[in-house]
Structure formats: structure tokens, C-alpha cells
C-alpha positions as CSV (number, residue, x, y, z in Angstrom):
1,X,18.0,10.2,-1.4
2,X,17.4,11.9,-4.8
3,X,17.3,15.5,-3.9
4,X,13.8,16.3,-5.2
5,X,10.4,16.7,-3.4
6,X,8.7,13.5,-2.7
7,X,5.1,13.2,-3.7
8,X,2.1,11.6,-2.0
9,X,0.1,9.4,-4.3
10,X,-3.1,7.6,-3.6
11,X,-4.6,4.8,-5.8
12,X,-8.2,4.1,-4.6
13,X,-11.6,2.9,-5.9
14,X,-13.6,-0.1,-6.2
15,X,-11.9,-1.1,-9.4
16,X,-9.0,-3.6,-10.1
17,X,-5.4,-2.4,-10.3
18,X,-4.5,-0.4,-7.3
19,X,-1.7,-2.6,-6.1
20,X,-0.7,-3.2,-9.5
21,X,-0.3,0.4,-10.3
22,X,1.7,1.0,-7.3
23,X,4.1,-2.1,-8.2
24,X,4.4,-0.5,-11.6
25,X,5.6,2.8,-10.1
26,X,8.1,0.8,-7.8
27,X,9.5,-1.1,-10.9
28,X,9.8,2.2,-12.7
29,X,11.6,3.9,-9.8
30,X,13.8,0.8,-9.3
31,X,14.9,1.2,-12.8
32,X,16.3,4.5,-12.0
33,X,18.2,3.1,-9.0
34,X,15.6,4.1,-6.3
35,X,15.2,2.0,-3.2
36,X,11.6,0.9,-2.5
37,X,9.9,-0.8,0.4
38,X,6.4,-2.1,0.0
39,X,4.5,-2.7,3.3
40,X,1.3,-4.7,2.6
41,X,-1.4,-4.4,5.1
42,X,-4.0,-7.1,5.6
43,X,-2.2,-9.4,3.1
44,X,-0.5,-12.7,4.0
45,X,-0.9,-14.8,1.0
46,X,2.0,-15.8,-1.4
47,X,1.1,-13.2,-4.0
48,X,2.8,-13.2,-7.4
49,X,4.4,-10.0,-6.8
50,X,6.4,-11.4,-3.8
51,X,7.8,-14.1,-6.3
52,X,8.5,-11.7,-9.4
53,X,10.0,-8.8,-7.2
54,X,12.2,-11.0,-5.0
55,X,15.1,-10.9,-7.4
56,X,15.0,-7.0,-7.5
57,X,17.4,-5.8,-4.9
58,X,16.1,-2.3,-4.9
59,X,12.5,-3.4,-3.9
60,X,11.8,-5.0,-0.6
61,X,8.2,-6.3,0.4
62,X,6.9,-6.9,3.9
63,X,3.5,-8.3,4.6
64,X,1.7,-7.6,7.7
65,X,-1.5,-9.5,7.6
66,X,-3.1,-13.0,7.5
67,X,-4.3,-14.9,4.4
68,X,-7.9,-14.3,5.6
69,X,-10.4,-11.6,5.1
70,X,-10.9,-9.2,8.0
71,X,-14.3,-8.5,9.3
72,X,-14.7,-4.9,8.8
73,X,-17.3,-4.5,11.6
74,X,-15.4,-6.8,14.2
75,X,-11.7,-7.2,13.2
76,X,-9.7,-9.7,15.2
77,X,-7.2,-8.6,17.6
78,X,-4.4,-10.3,15.5
79,X,-5.5,-8.2,12.5
80,X,-5.2,-5.0,14.6
81,X,-1.8,-6.1,16.0
82,X,-0.5,-7.0,12.5
83,X,-1.7,-3.7,11.1
84,X,0.0,-1.9,13.9
85,X,3.3,-3.8,13.4
86,X,3.2,-2.9,9.7
87,X,2.6,0.8,10.5
88,X,5.6,0.8,13.1
89,X,7.8,-0.7,10.4
90,X,6.5,1.9,7.8
91,X,7.5,4.7,10.1
92,X,10.7,3.2,10.9
93,X,11.7,2.7,7.3
94,X,10.5,6.2,6.2
95,X,12.5,7.9,9.0
96,X,15.5,5.8,8.2
97,X,16.5,7.8,5.2
98,X,17.4,4.6,3.5
99,X,14.6,4.4,1.0
100,X,13.4,6.8,-1.8
101,X,9.7,5.6,-1.9
102,X,7.5,3.8,0.4
103,X,4.3,1.9,-0.7
104,X,1.5,1.4,1.9
105,X,-0.5,-1.1,0.2
106,X,-4.1,-1.6,1.3
107,X,-3.5,1.0,4.1
108,X,-6.7,2.8,3.0
109,X,-8.8,-0.2,3.8
110,X,-6.8,-0.8,7.1
111,X,-7.8,2.7,8.0
112,X,-11.4,2.2,6.9
113,X,-11.6,-1.0,9.1
114,X,-10.1,0.9,12.0
115,X,-7.0,-1.2,12.3
116,X,-4.9,2.0,12.3
117,X,-5.4,5.6,13.4
118,X,-6.2,8.1,10.6
119,X,-4.7,10.9,12.6
120,X,-1.4,9.1,12.7
121,X,-1.4,8.5,9.1
122,X,-2.3,12.0,8.3
123,X,0.5,13.3,10.7
124,X,2.9,10.9,8.9
125,X,2.0,12.4,5.5
126,X,2.3,16.0,6.7
127,X,5.7,15.3,8.4
128,X,7.3,12.7,6.1
129,X,10.9,13.2,4.9
130,X,10.6,15.8,2.3
131,X,12.3,13.6,-0.4
132,X,10.3,10.5,0.3
133,X,7.7,9.3,-2.2
134,X,4.8,7.8,-0.6
135,X,2.0,5.8,-2.3
136,X,-1.0,4.7,-0.4
137,X,-3.4,2.1,-1.9
138,X,-6.7,0.5,-1.2
139,X,-10.3,1.2,-1.5
140,X,-12.2,3.6,0.8
141,X,-9.5,6.4,0.8
142,X,-10.4,8.8,3.6
143,X,-11.4,12.3,2.4
144,X,-8.4,13.6,4.6
145,X,-6.0,11.5,2.8
146,X,-7.2,12.5,-0.6
147,X,-6.9,16.2,0.4
148,X,-3.3,15.7,1.6
149,X,-2.2,13.8,-1.4
150,X,-0.5,15.3,-4.5
151,X,-2.0,12.9,-7.0
152,X,-5.2,10.7,-6.6
153,X,-6.2,8.0,-9.1
154,X,-9.6,6.3,-8.6
155,X,-9.8,2.9,-10.2
156,X,-13.5,2.6,-11.1
157,X,-15.1,-0.8,-11.8
158,X,-17.1,-1.0,-14.9
159,X,-17.2,-4.7,-15.3
160,X,-15.6,-7.5,-13.2
161,X,-15.4,-11.2,-13.9
162,X,-16.2,-12.1,-10.3
163,X,-19.8,-11.0,-11.2
164,X,-20.1,-13.8,-13.8
165,X,-18.9,-16.4,-11.3
166,X,-15.2,-16.5,-12.1
167,X,-13.1,-17.1,-9.0
168,X,-9.9,-15.4,-8.1
169,X,-7.1,-16.9,-10.3
170,X,-3.4,-17.3,-9.6
171,X,-1.4,-14.6,-11.6
172,X,-4.5,-12.3,-12.0
173,X,-5.8,-11.7,-8.4
174,X,-2.8,-12.9,-6.5
């Protein structure tokens, strides 16, 4: 570990760029020799970041989700199971002392959809290893998470190409 206080950052809001910002932070940290693990909740698609970061030995990505949308009002048992498996891995990795930064991608959405326990995530943040940097991404960040964070950035949608009928595109949305 690096010997300095690890920060908790949150990237939230309805605008584009939350995962992209977190990956940018990971790439920057990797450039300084940090070891980073990205746990992606609710994602199972072959996203471009998986391909582009696969050659960077300091960054590991694990996906814990399906390539389907989760029903926020009635999540499938498999979605809860995958989120819980990702959460168990995140806690294991964070406590190992083998990483400098952990990114919990889309965890705010997983919390909002009740796939994970908000109390457990709050406890994790409060009791994380002191030198570990943690980034939480996704819409719907809970007020309690925002309160615990050192830095919170809200991505705000001003205009989005989806609204004019442009579909998700490889290289832009995934």
C-alpha cells in the first residue's frame, strides 16, 4: 500500500460518464503503479473497457451481473445472487491488502434496487482499510453514502442522444 489516507469518491447522477470517470481514475492510478480492482455490479456485457484494460496488469475487472436489465421493482433471484457474489468479492479483495483502489461500479444502482444491503455498504466504507481508495459509481447514490464520501461528483444530463432515437453504440455506451 502507498502509505497515505485512502479516499471515498462517488460518481452519481443521471448523466453519462460515471463509469468512464472511474476508469479514468483507475488508469491514472495504474500509471503510478497502483493496483486496482473494478467490481462491476449488474453488468455482464462485453464492454469496451474489458477489452482495453485487459492488457494492463495493474487493473483487474470482475463482472457480477447479466447482460440484461434488472427490474427495479422485482429483481430476479439471479440478479440478487450475482450482486451478493460481487459484494463478497469486493469485501475479500478490500481486506486482502493487495490493492490500492477498488471501484464498485454501479453499486449505487444495486443498492437502490435492493440487491445489496445499504447498511453493509455503509459499514464497509466506515471500516475500510485506511489506505484503500474506494470509488462507488451509479445513479441513485443514497444520501448516507454521499454523507460518508470524501468527494462526490454528480453527472447531470443536459442533453442525451437517446432522446433523439440514437440507440446504444459499441464504443460509446458499451
